[in-house]
C-alpha positions in Angstrom: 313.4 -178.2 6.9 314.8 -179.2 10.4 311.8 -181.4 10.8 312.6 -183.4 7.5 316.4 -183.4 8.1 316.0 -184.8 11.6 313.7 -187.6 10.3 316.2 -188.3 7.5 319.3 -188.7 9.8 318.1 -190.5 12.8 318.4 -194.0 10.9 322.2 -194.1 11.4 321.6 -193.5 15.1 318.9 -196.0 15.6 319.8 -198.8 13.6 323.5 -198.1 12.5 325.2 -199.9 15.4 323.0 -203.1 15.1 323.6 -203.1 11.3 327.4 -202.5 11.4 328.1 -205.3 13.9 325.7 -207.8 11.9 327.4 -206.9 8.6 331.0 -206.3 9.4 331.4 -208.2 12.6 332.7 -205.1 14.7 332.4 -204.9 18.4 329.7 -202.7 20.0 332.4 -200.2 21.0 333.7 -199.6 17.4 330.2 -199.2 16.3 329.7 -196.6 19.1 333.0 -194.8 17.9 331.3 -194.6 14.4 328.1 -193.0 15.9 330.2 -190.6 18.0 332.1 -189.4 14.9 329.0 -187.5 13.9 329.1 -185.5 17.2 332.7 -184.9 16.6 331.9 -183.6 12.9 329.3 -181.4 14.4 331.4 -179.7 17.1 334.4 -179.4 14.9 332.7 -177.5 12.0 330.5 -175.5 14.2 333.7 -174.1 15.7 335.4 -173.4 12.4 332.5 -171.5 11.1 331.4 -169.7 14.0 333.1 -166.5 13.2 331.4 -166.1 9.7 329.6 -162.9 8.8 325.9 -162.7 8.6 326.2 -162.1 4.8 327.2 -165.8 4.4 324.3 -167.4 6.3 322.4 -168.5 2.9 325.6 -170.1 1.7 326.5 -171.9 4.9 322.9 -173.0 5.3 322.7 -174.4 1.6 326.5 -176.1 2.0 325.3 -177.8 5.3 322.2 -179.1 4.3 323.8 -180.5 0.9 326.6 -182.1 3.0 323.8 -183.9 5.0 322.2 -185.1 2.2 325.3 -186.3 0.5 326.0 -188.2 3.7 322.7 -190.2 3.6 323.4 -191.2 0.1 326.7 -192.3 1.2 325.3 -194.5 4.1 323.0 -196.2 1.5 326.2 -197.5 -0.1 328.6 -197.7 2.9 326.6 -199.6 5.3 325.6 -202.6 3.5 329.2 -202.8 1.5 331.6 -201.2 3.9 334.4 -200.4 4.6 333.8 -199.6 8.3 336.0 -196.4 8.0 333.9 -195.1 5.3 330.9 -195.4 7.6 332.7 -193.3 9.9 333.8 -190.7 7.2 330.0 -190.4 6.2 328.8 -190.1 9.9 331.3 -187.2 10.5 330.1 -185.6 7.1 326.5 -185.7 8.5 327.6 -184.1 11.8 329.8 -181.6 9.8 327.0 -180.6 7.8 324.6 -179.8 10.7 327.5 -178.1 12.5 328.0 -175.9 9.3 324.4 -174.8 9.1 322.9 -175.1 12.6 324.0 -171.7 13.9 323.2 -169.7 10.6 319.7 -171.4 10.5 319.0 -170.1 13.9 320.3 -166.6 13.0 318.3 -166.4 9.7 315.1 -167.8 11.3 315.3 -165.2 13.9 315.9 -162.6 11.6 313.0 -163.5 9.2 310.8 -163.8 12.5 311.2 -160.3 13.6 308.6 -159.8 16.4 308.5 -163.6 17.4 312.1 -164.2 17.7 312.1 -165.6 21.3 309.4 -168.2 20.4 311.0 -169.1 17.1 314.2 -169.7 18.8 312.4 -172.0 21.5 310.6 -174.0 18.6 313.8 -174.8 16.5 315.1 -177.4 19.2 311.5 -178.8 19.6 310.9 -179.4 16.1 314.4 -181.1 16.0 313.4 -183.7 18.6 310.0 -184.1 17.3 311.8 -185.0 13.9 313.9 -187.5 15.8 311.0 -189.1 17.3 309.0 -189.4 14.2 311.9 -190.5 12.3 312.7 -193.3 14.6 309.0 -194.5 14.5 309.1 -194.2 10.8 312.5 -196.0 10.3 311.4 -198.7 12.9 308.2 -199.3 10.6 310.4 -199.5 7.4 313.1 -202.0 9.2 310.4 -204.4 10.8 308.8 -204.5 7.2 312.0 -205.2 5.5 312.7 -208.2 7.5 314.6 -206.8 10.8 313.2 -209.5 13.1 313.9 -212.3 10.7 317.3 -211.6 9.4 319.9 -214.7 9.9 322.5 -213.7 7.4 324.6 -210.9 6.2 322.7 -210.7 3.2 319.5 -210.3 5.1 321.1 -207.4 7.1 322.1 -205.7 3.9 318.7 -205.7 2.6 317.5 -204.3 5.6 320.2 -201.6 5.6 319.5 -200.7 2.0 315.6 -200.3 2.8 316.4 -198.2 5.8 318.4 -195.6 4.2 316.5 -195.6 1.0 313.4 -194.6 3.1 315.4 -191.6 4.3 316.2 -190.1 0.9 312.7 -188.6 0.4 312.7 -186.8 3.7 316.3 -185.5 2.6 314.8 -184.1 -0.7 312.0 -182.5 1.3 314.5 -180.8 3.5 316.5 -179.4 0.6 313.6 -178.1 -0.9 312.4 -176.3 2.5 316.1 -175.2 2.8 315.8 -173.4 -0.8 312.9 -171.5 0.7 314.6 -170.6 3.8 317.7 -169.0 1.9 315.5 -167.1 -0.4 315.6 -163.4 0.1 312.0 -162.8 1.1 312.5 -159.5 2.7 314.1 -158.1 -0.5 311.0 -159.3 -2.6 308.7 -157.8 -0.2 310.3 -154.5 0.2 308.8 -151.8 -2.0 311.4 -150.3 -4.2 311.7 -146.7 -3.3 311.5 -144.3 -6.2 314.5 -142.4 -7.4 314.4 -138.7 -6.9 314.2 -136.9 -10.4 317.4 -135.0 -11.2 316.9 -131.3 -10.7 318.1 -129.0 -13.5 320.6 -126.4 -12.6 320.0 -122.8 -13.6 322.2 -120.8 -15.5 323.3 -117.6 -13.6 321.4 -115.6 -16.2 318.1 -117.4 -15.5 318.7 -117.2 -11.4 319.1 -113.5 -12.0 315.9 -113.3 -13.9 314.3 -115.6 -11.2 315.5 -113.1 -8.4 314.1 -110.1 -10.4 310.6 -111.7 -10.6 310.6 -112.2 -6.9 312.0 -108.8 -6.3 309.0 -107.4 -8.2 306.4 -109.4 -6.5 307.7 -108.0 -3.0 307.5 -104.6 -4.4 304.0 -104.8 -5.8 302.9 -106.3 -2.4 304.5 -103.6 -0.4 303.2 -100.8 -2.3 299.7 -102.0 -1.9 300.2 -101.4 1.8 297.8 -98.3 3.2 299.5 -94.8 3.6 299.5 -92.8 6.7 298.1 -89.2 6.6 300.9 -86.8 7.6 300.0 -84.9 10.8 300.2 -81.0 10.3 302.1 -80.6 13.6 305.4 -82.7 12.9 305.8 -83.4 9.4 309.4 -84.7 9.8 308.6 -87.3 12.1 305.7 -88.2 10.0 308.1 -89.0 7.1 310.6 -90.8 9.2 307.8 -93.1 10.6 306.3 -93.6 7.2 309.5 -94.8 5.9 310.1 -97.0 8.7 306.9 -98.7 7.9 307.7 -99.1 4.2 311.2 -100.7 5.3 309.5 -103.2 7.7 306.6 -104.1 5.2 309.4 -104.9 2.4 311.8 -106.9 4.9 308.7 -109.1 6.1 307.4 -109.9 2.5 310.9 -110.5 1.0 311.7 -112.8 3.8 309.1 -115.3 2.6 311.1 -115.9 -0.7 314.5 -114.6 -0.3 317.6 -115.1 2.4 318.3 -112.4 4.8 321.4 -111.0 3.1 319.0 -110.4 0.1 316.3 -108.7 2.1 318.8 -106.3 4.0 320.3 -105.4 0.4 316.8 -104.5 -0.7 316.0 -102.5 2.3 319.1 -100.3 1.7 317.8 -99.7 -1.8 314.6 -98.0 -0.8 314.4 -94.3 -1.6 314.3 -91.9 0.9 311.5 -90.0 -0.4 308.3 -92.2 -0.7 
């Protein structure tokens, strides 16, 4: 996108002053002011949209590149036909379009690049300068082929101007196509959709009590299968106490796996004294 748009917009900088002075008889200083209005538009618009949040990146890029394309079509009419102030307006539109989109192009490209953010941020200005160089060479070839060196009248200059700006329109169209690919939300399409958890059915109080009773029964069966100690003949009372403690510990340890601590303590209190 940056390469195509740079090639499409270099014509007014490379041949605009020459064609304006030949067609409309203005001074070189006035022609320079017309070209400078593009820089003024870029700076002004960049300051105005600098505080836009990230959610407007795609919109700003689309609007900016559309304005740039419209300015190229405007040059196609205004440079051969005039008036001079209209050429300055389209030059300001071109700069305003770049100023509207440039910051957000950088931010969105870096966001999509992820790991190679530094390399991408450095490659964008290089790509722009490469586009200006290729565009100047391309437009120079078109201007020479349309009779730039042999023009003598204003009609010849108008023909050259039309061919120069017509040759920029295909690159602007390619830039718009590339822009639509940039503003498309690729991450949202590549991101796998997470499955929604199935809603859990809430049990009624009756079913909750039934479930707790089933767990209590399982705990009781596991604890009843523990080996019993044989009672010593010397101290039967201490044996009964020791056996009771062992059964309480076994029930608590088994019930902790499925129930909360308050439920386990309540079960321990319900154990019979005589086993």
